C-alpha positions in Angstrom: 62.1 80.0 288.3 58.9 82.0 288.3 59.0 85.4 286.6 59.5 88.4 289.0 57.7 91.6 288.1 59.9 94.5 287.3 58.8 96.6 290.2 59.9 93.8 292.5 63.1 92.9 290.6 64.3 96.5 290.5 63.2 97.6 294.0 65.9 99.8 295.5 68.0 98.1 298.2 70.1 101.1 299.2 69.4 104.7 300.0 71.4 105.7 296.9 69.1 103.7 294.6 65.9 105.5 295.7 64.5 107.9 293.1 63.4 111.2 294.6 62.7 111.8 298.4 66.2 113.3 298.9 65.0 115.3 301.9 63.8 112.2 303.7 66.9 110.1 302.8 69.2 112.9 304.1 67.3 113.2 307.3 67.3 109.5 308.0 71.0 109.1 307.2 71.9 112.1 309.4 69.9 110.6 312.3 71.8 107.3 311.9 75.2 109.0 311.7 74.5 111.1 314.9 72.8 108.2 316.7 69.5 110.1 317.0 67.2 107.5 315.4 63.6 108.0 316.7 61.5 105.2 318.1 58.6 105.8 315.7 58.3 107.2 312.2 55.3 107.9 310.0 55.9 107.6 306.3 53.0 109.1 304.3 52.4 110.1 300.7 51.0 108.8 297.3 51.2 105.2 296.3 54.4 103.9 294.7 56.7 106.6 296.0 58.9 104.4 298.2 57.4 104.4 301.7 57.7 100.6 302.3 61.0 100.5 300.4 62.6 103.1 302.5 61.3 101.4 305.7 63.0 98.1 304.7 66.2 100.0 303.8 66.1 101.7 307.2 65.7 98.3 308.8 68.8 97.0 306.9 70.8 100.1 307.8 70.1 99.7 311.5 70.7 95.9 311.6 73.6 95.6 309.1 76.7 93.7 310.4 78.7 96.9 309.7 76.0 99.2 311.2 74.1 101.1 312.2 75.4 102.5 308.9 74.2 105.3 306.6 74.2 102.8 303.8 73.5 99.0 304.2 76.1 96.8 302.7 73.5 94.4 301.2 76.2 91.7 301.3 75.9 90.3 304.9 73.5 87.6 305.9 71.3 90.0 307.8 70.9 92.4 304.8 70.2 89.5 302.5 67.7 88.0 305.0 65.8 91.3 305.3 65.6 91.5 301.5 64.2 88.0 301.3 61.9 88.5 304.3 63.5 85.7 306.4 64.8 87.7 309.3 62.3 87.6 312.2 63.6 90.9 313.7 61.9 92.8 310.9 58.1 92.4 311.2 55.9 93.7 308.3 52.2 93.9 309.1 49.4 94.7 306.7 47.0 96.8 308.7 44.3 96.3 306.0 43.9 92.7 307.0 45.2 92.8 310.6 43.3 95.8 311.9 41.7 94.6 315.1 42.6 95.3 318.7 43.6 91.6 319.2 46.2 91.8 316.3 47.8 94.9 317.9 47.8 93.3 321.4 49.6 90.2 320.0 52.1 92.6 318.4 52.5 94.4 321.7 53.3 91.1 323.5 56.2 90.4 321.2 57.8 93.9 321.6 59.4 93.1 324.9 61.6 90.3 323.5 65.1 91.1 322.3 66.0 90.8 318.6 67.1 87.3 317.5 70.0 88.1 315.2 70.1 91.9 314.6 70.5 94.9 316.9 66.9 96.2 316.5 63.4 94.9 316.0 61.7 96.9 313.3 57.9 96.9 313.0 56.6 98.1 309.6 52.9 98.6 309.7 51.6 99.3 306.2 48.3 101.0 305.5 48.2 102.0 309.2 45.1 104.2 308.6 43.0 101.0 308.3 43.4 100.1 312.0 40.3 100.4 314.1 39.9 102.8 317.0 40.4 100.0 319.5 43.6 98.9 317.7 44.9 102.5 317.8 44.2 102.7 321.5 46.0 99.4 322.1 49.0 100.7 320.2 49.3 104.1 321.9 51.3 103.3 325.0 53.7 101.0 323.2 54.2 103.5 320.5 55.0 106.2 323.0 57.5 104.3 325.1 58.8 101.2 323.3 61.9 99.3 324.5 65.2 100.7 323.3 65.6 97.9 320.8 62.4 98.6 318.9 61.6 101.0 316.0 58.1 101.5 314.6 57.7 102.6 311.0 54.1 103.4 310.1 53.2 103.8 306.4 50.0 105.3 305.0 48.5 107.0 301.9 45.9 108.8 304.1 47.5 110.3 307.2 44.5 112.5 307.9 42.6 109.3 309.1 45.1 108.8 311.9 44.2 110.0 315.4 46.2 113.0 316.6 47.4 110.8 319.5 49.2 108.6 317.0 50.5 111.5 314.9 52.0 113.3 317.9 54.0 110.2 318.8 55.8 109.9 315.4 58.3 111.7 313.3 56.4 112.4 310.2 57.9 112.3 306.7 55.8 113.4 303.7 56.8 111.6 300.5 56.4 113.5 297.3 55.3 112.3 293.9 58.3 111.4 291.8 59.0 113.7 288.9 58.7 112.7 285.3 62.4 113.2 284.9 63.1 110.9 287.9 60.9 108.1 286.5 62.4 108.4 283.0 65.9 108.1 284.4 64.9 104.9 286.3 63.0 103.5 283.3 66.1 103.9 281.1 68.2 102.0 283.6 65.7 99.1 283.7 65.3 99.1 279.9 69.1 98.9 279.5 69.4 96.1 282.1 66.6 94.1 280.4 67.8 94.8 276.9 64.4 96.4 275.9 64.2 98.9 273.0 61.6 101.6 273.6 61.1 104.9 271.8 61.5 108.2 273.7 57.8 109.1 273.2 56.7 105.8 274.5 58.9 106.1 277.6 57.7 109.6 278.3 54.1 108.5 278.0 54.7 105.7 280.6 56.3 108.3 282.9 53.4 110.7 282.5 50.7 107.9 282.9 52.3 106.8 286.2 51.3 110.1 287.8 54.3 110.3 290.1 54.3 106.6 291.2 57.4 104.6 290.4 55.7 101.3 291.0 52.9 102.2 288.5 55.5 103.2 285.9 57.4 99.9 286.2 54.1 97.9 286.2 53.0 99.7 283.0 56.4 99.1 281.4 56.1 95.4 282.3 52.7 95.3 280.5 54.0 97.1 277.5 56.9 94.5 277.2 54.3 91.7 277.2 52.0 93.5 274.8 54.4 94.7 272.1 55.3 92.3 269.3 57.7 94.7 267.6 61.4 95.0 268.2 60.8 98.4 269.8 58.0 99.5 272.1 56.2 102.3 270.4 53.9 105.1 271.6 50.9 103.3 270.2 51.7 100.2 272.3 51.8 102.3 275.5 48.6 104.1 274.6 46.9 100.7 273.9 47.9 99.3 277.3 47.4 102.5 279.4 44.1 103.6 277.8 45.3 107.1 277.2 44.6 109.1 274.0 47.4 110.2 271.7 48.1 113.9 271.8 47.9 113.9 268.0 44.3 112.6 268.2 43.5 115.3 270.8 45.0 118.0 268.6 42.9 116.8 265.6 39.8 116.7 267.7 40.2 120.2 269.2 41.2 121.6 265.8 37.8 120.4 264.5 36.1 122.0 267.5 37.9 125.3 266.9 36.8 125.1 263.3 33.1 124.4 264.3 33.3 121.2 262.3 30.7 119.3 264.4 30.2 116.3 262.1 33.9 115.4 261.8 34.5 116.1 265.5 31.8 113.6 266.6 32.9 111.0 264.0 36.5 111.4 265.3 35.3 111.0 268.9 33.4 107.9 267.9 36.6 106.3 266.4 38.6 107.1 269.5 35.9 105.4 271.7 35.9 102.4 269.4 39.6 102.0 270.1 38.5 101.0 273.6 39.3 104.3 275.4 37.2 105.0 278.5 35.1 108.1 278.4 36.4 109.6 281.7 40.0 108.9 280.6 39.4 110.7 277.3 38.0 113.8 279.1 40.9 113.8 281.6 43.4 113.6 278.8 41.8 116.5 277.0 41.7 118.6 280.2 45.4 117.9 280.8 46.2 118.7 277.2 44.4 122.1 277.5 46.3 122.8 280.7 49.6 122.2 278.8 48.4 124.6 276.0 47.7 127.3 278.6 51.1 126.8 280.2 52.7 126.9 276.8 50.9 130.1 275.8 51.9 131.8 279.1 55.6 130.6 278.8 55.1 128.8 282.1 55.9 125.2 281.0 56.6 123.1 284.1 58.2 120.2 282.2 59.4 119.8 278.7 57.3 117.4 276.6 58.0 116.1 273.1 54.7 117.4 271.8 55.7 121.0 272.5 58.1 120.6 269.6 55.6 119.3 267.1 54.2 121.7 264.4 50.6 120.5 265.0 50.8 121.5 268.7 52.3 124.9 267.9 49.7 125.6 265.3 46.8 124.7 267.6 48.2 126.7 270.5 48.5 129.8 268.2 44.9 129.3 267.0 43.2 128.9 270.4 42.4 132.0 272.4 42.7 131.8 276.2 39.0 132.6 276.6 38.0 129.7 274.4 40.3 127.3 276.4 38.8 128.4 279.7 35.3 127.9 278.3 36.2 124.4 277.0 37.6 123.5 280.4 34.4 124.5 282.1 32.4 122.4 279.6 34.5 119.3 280.0 34.6 119.7 283.8 30.8 119.9 283.9 30.5 116.8 281.8 33.0 114.9 284.0 31.0 115.8 287.1 27.6 115.0 285.6 28.6 111.6 284.2 29.5 110.4 287.7 25.8 110.0 288.4 24.8 108.5 285.0 25.3 105.4 283.1 25.2 107.3 279.8 28.8 108.6 280.0 29.3 108.6 276.3 26.3 110.9 275.8 27.7 113.5 278.1 31.0 113.5 276.2 29.3 113.8 272.8 27.2 116.7 274.1 30.3 118.4 275.5 32.1 118.1 272.1 29.0 119.6 270.3 28.9 122.5 272.9 32.6 123.1 272.2 31.8 123.5 268.5 29.2 126.2 269.2 30.2 129.3 267.4 28.3 131.6 269.7 29.8 130.1 272.9 33.3 130.4 271.4 32.7 134.0 270.5 31.4 134.7 274.0 34.5 133.1 275.5 36.8 135.1 273.4 35.1 138.4 274.3 37.5 139.0 277.2 40.5 138.7 274.9 38.9 141.1 272.5 38.1 143.7 275.2 41.7 143.4 276.4 42.9 144.0 272.9 40.7 147.1 272.6 41.9 148.5 275.9 45.5 148.0 274.7 44.7 149.8 271.4 43.1 152.8 273.2 46.0 152.9 275.7 48.4 153.1 272.8 46.3 155.9 271.3 46.3 158.0 274.4 50.0 157.5 275.1 51.1 158.2 271.5 52.5 154.7 271.3 51.2 153.5 267.9 54.0 152.1 265.8 54.2 151.8 262.1 52.3 148.5 262.1 49.2 150.4 262.8 49.7 153.9 261.5 51.4 154.6 258.2 54.7 156.6 258.3 57.2 157.7 255.8 60.4 155.7 256.2 62.7 158.4 255.0 61.6 160.9 257.7 63.1 160.1 261.1 60.2 161.4 263.1 57.8 159.8 265.6 55.0 158.1 263.7 52.1 160.4 263.0 48.5 159.3 263.1 46.5 160.5 260.1 43.1 160.2 261.9 41.5 158.9 265.0 39.6 155.5 264.7 35.8 155.8 264.7 33.7 153.8 267.1 32.7 151.5 264.2 36.4 150.9 263.5 37.0 150.0 267.1 34.0 147.6 267.1 35.3 146.1 263.9 38.6 145.6 265.6 36.9 143.7 268.4 34.8 141.5 266.1 37.6 140.7 263.6 40.7 140.6 265.9 42.5 142.7 263.3 44.4 146.0 263.7 43.4 149.0 261.6 44.2 149.0 258.0 46.6 151.9 257.4 46.1 151.9 253.6 43.5 154.7 254.0 43.2 157.3 256.7 40.6 156.5 259.3 38.2 159.3 259.8 36.6 160.2 263.1 33.3 162.1 263.5 33.4 165.4 265.4 30.5 165.9 267.8 29.5 168.7 270.1 31.5 168.7 273.3 29.5 168.7 276.5 30.9 169.9 279.8 33.3 167.2 281.1 32.0 165.3 284.1 34.1 163.6 286.7 32.6 160.7 288.6 32.3 161.5 292.3 32.2 158.0 293.8 32.1 154.3 293.1 29.2 152.9 295.0 29.3 149.2 295.5 26.1 147.2 294.9 24.8 145.8 298.2 22.6 142.8 299.1 19.8 145.3 300.0 19.7 146.5 296.3 19.2 142.9 295.1 16.8 142.1 298.0 14.5 145.0 297.0 14.2 143.7 293.4 13.7 140.1 294.5 11.0 141.0 297.0 9.1 142.9 294.4 9.7 140.5 291.5 7.2 140.4 288.6 7.0 137.4 286.3 5.3 139.4 283.5 8.0 142.1 283.5 10.7 139.4 283.5 9.1 137.6 280.6 8.7 140.8 278.6 12.4 141.6 279.0 13.3 138.0 278.0 11.1 138.4 274.8 13.1 141.5 273.7 16.5 140.3 274.8 17.6 138.8 271.5 16.0 141.6 269.6 18.2 144.1 271.5 21.3 141.9 270.9 20.6 141.9 267.1 19.7 145.5 266.8 22.7 146.8 268.7 25.3 144.3 267.6 27.8 147.0 266.9 27.9 148.1 270.6 30.0 145.8 272.5 28.7 146.8 276.0 25.2 145.8 274.8 26.6 142.5 273.6 28.2 141.9 277.0 24.9 142.5 278.7 22.8 140.4 276.4 25.2 137.4 276.8 24.0 137.4 280.4 20.8 135.9 281.8 17.9 137.8 283.2 17.3 136.2 286.6 14.8 138.6 288.3 12.8 141.7 287.5 10.5 144.1 289.3 8.3 146.8 287.8 11.1 149.1 286.7 14.4 147.2 287.6 16.0 143.9 286.7 19.0 141.7 287.6 21.3 140.2 285.0 23.7 137.3 285.8 27.0 137.7 284.0 30.0 135.4 283.8 32.6 137.5 285.5 32.8 140.5 287.9 34.9 142.5 285.4 32.0 142.3 282.9 29.6 143.5 285.6 31.7 146.5 286.5 32.1 147.4 282.8 28.3 147.4 282.1 27.6 149.2 285.4 29.8 152.1 284.5 27.7 155.3 284.4 27.7 156.0 280.7 27.2 152.3 279.8 24.4 152.0 282.4 22.6 155.0 281.1 23.0 153.8 277.5 21.3 150.5 278.3 18.4 152.2 280.1 17.9 154.5 277.1 17.7 151.5 274.8 14.9 149.9 276.9 13.1 153.3 277.1 13.2 153.5 273.3 11.4 150.2 273.2 8.7 151.6 275.5 9.9 149.5 278.4 9.9 151.7 281.6 13.2 150.5 283.1 14.9 153.0 285.4 17.6 150.7 286.9 19.3 147.3 286.6 22.0 145.4 288.4 24.7 143.0 287.0 25.8 140.2 289.3 28.6 137.6 288.8 27.4 134.1 288.4 29.3 132.7 291.4 27.8 135.4 293.7 24.3 135.0 292.2 24.3 131.2 293.0 24.9 132.0 296.7 22.2 134.7 296.8 19.5 132.6 295.1 20.3 129.6 297.3 19.9 131.8 300.4 16.7 133.3 299.0 15.0 130.0 298.2 15.6 128.7 301.7 14.3 131.8 303.5 11.4 132.3 301.1 9.7 129.1 302.4 9.0 130.9 305.7 8.9 134.5 304.6 7.7 135.8 301.2 9.9 138.8 301.6 13.0 137.4 303.2 16.0 139.4 304.6 19.0 137.9 302.9 22.4 137.3 304.5 25.0 139.9 304.0 27.4 139.0 301.2 29.8 141.1 299.2 28.7 141.5 295.6 32.0 143.0 294.4 30.3 145.1 291.7 30.5 148.9 291.7 28.4 151.5 289.9 29.9 154.9 288.9 27.9 157.8 290.3 28.0 161.3 288.8 26.1 164.5 289.8 22.5 164.3 288.7 22.4 167.7 287.1 25.7 167.4 285.2 26.1 166.9 281.5 28.0 164.0 280.2 30.8 164.0 277.7 30.5 161.9 274.7 32.8 158.9 274.9 34.2 159.3 271.4 34.7 163.1 271.9 36.5 162.4 275.2 38.8 160.0 273.4 39.5 162.5 270.6 40.3 165.2 273.1 42.8 163.0 275.0 44.5 161.9 271.7 44.6 165.5 270.4 46.9 166.5 273.3 49.7 164.5 271.6 49.5 166.0 268.2 50.1 169.4 266.7 47.4 171.2 264.8 47.0 169.7 261.3 48.3 166.3 262.2 44.9 164.9 263.2 42.1 165.1 260.7 38.6 165.3 262.2 35.6 165.2 259.9 31.9 165.4 260.5 29.4 162.7 259.8 
């Protein structure tokens, strides 16, 4: 006898054997029990999730000798005949190849005849979305008012392609992707029945590669059985058949990227490709792996995986900052999108790996994490919440920890750059400066499209080029001022005689730079360089892309176009023009001093 594929040999024959779709099974069984079976059903969902299987089980349940029953016996001649496909009362039609109006008219002509052996005639139309408009129109009337002995079950993976006139005439059931746990449970049953030995890692890889489809899982398992020459199917066997990349290889690759080891990273990538792995599949596997790392770091694991228990995974997860992961995901996603229109797919992946090794880019990506760390530190200072990990205390004295001195601006900048807390081996000394009259901001004005429009309509290429020429010079000279560093990571996109626009990655960066004190500090830096700048605007990248697209279209007909209203989302802090400003360090010292008695805080001059 010819070999029967596993997905056919182990196709469920009863409702109780179906994996997942409990909500659909319960509804159908209740409808049978209460004699409320509808005349037309629509089964829709991903491939391999049981649509056609449940349709046949439903046909058996309705025509079983002991039925209609909530569970077919699978022993009577009718049940066996439906399983073998020899009962003429159950008609299965492939709409992909029988999609014309004539095919549906022929079906409609047979509807009026009574069933030959069973109680109902069941029409199962698979891939129903492939029917032509004429075929749908021919089916409408029959689908709405079929004879009492007829049940229609339509199955599709793309329900949005069906006309509303068809959808409104059916009871719709949405099938869900089968969980990894559900697939694993079924695979173990099949492995035991077939006497196949397979490792847990290999079985889990099959379940994950199936992407929610039981048929895909069984087909891949079937291939692995044929491929493996060992007594037990290993993870390497599954990876060889499926084309996926081992998580250990991905960990090794990403570890080299995190260490800026460009040469070894490219060589390792070359060896992975030589194993026959497809470039898009490699990128997809890395993206999914990084997603798992993010979920793991946020304690939001959706499903337990064996790799979460490995030391290599834990070490890499601890090493990678979230900002770097987000940056890598953007790089990989761009590469995946760009390679769709190119035959040089490998080149895009190699360039993406090199970009992931870029030290400067990685530092930029981790800037958000560093700023958050700084904010937490300052918050702890102002709330008196430093513990003995940061400020030295005397263990024998049971008193709240005392801070010997306030961190200087340089210490804070050092904290950002090195990701380390302050060393409490020596007291940190803060410089005391003259205190100006405190100023309270009176409003937060939001940047408008008119502000940007004015700069664009008075744009000057020489001014823009002059700013670009000194951009890196400013970044190097003021490397210890993190607000300047945030600004210079951005891109100058437009400039007028005394103003310019900078595109930054995120709106939070924009708001930080546009704060009054930071804004004034930046302008003073340009003035020190004899560049007459009086104002500038920071715009998030996503917003700028919309603005410049609108500007380019309208510029063709009007050299000074009026741009569409769009919310920028960036605010600038406004203070009275004649008021003094309080030094940022001095303000911080004053707030911290409120929590200490005189003599506890040591302030020294420069």
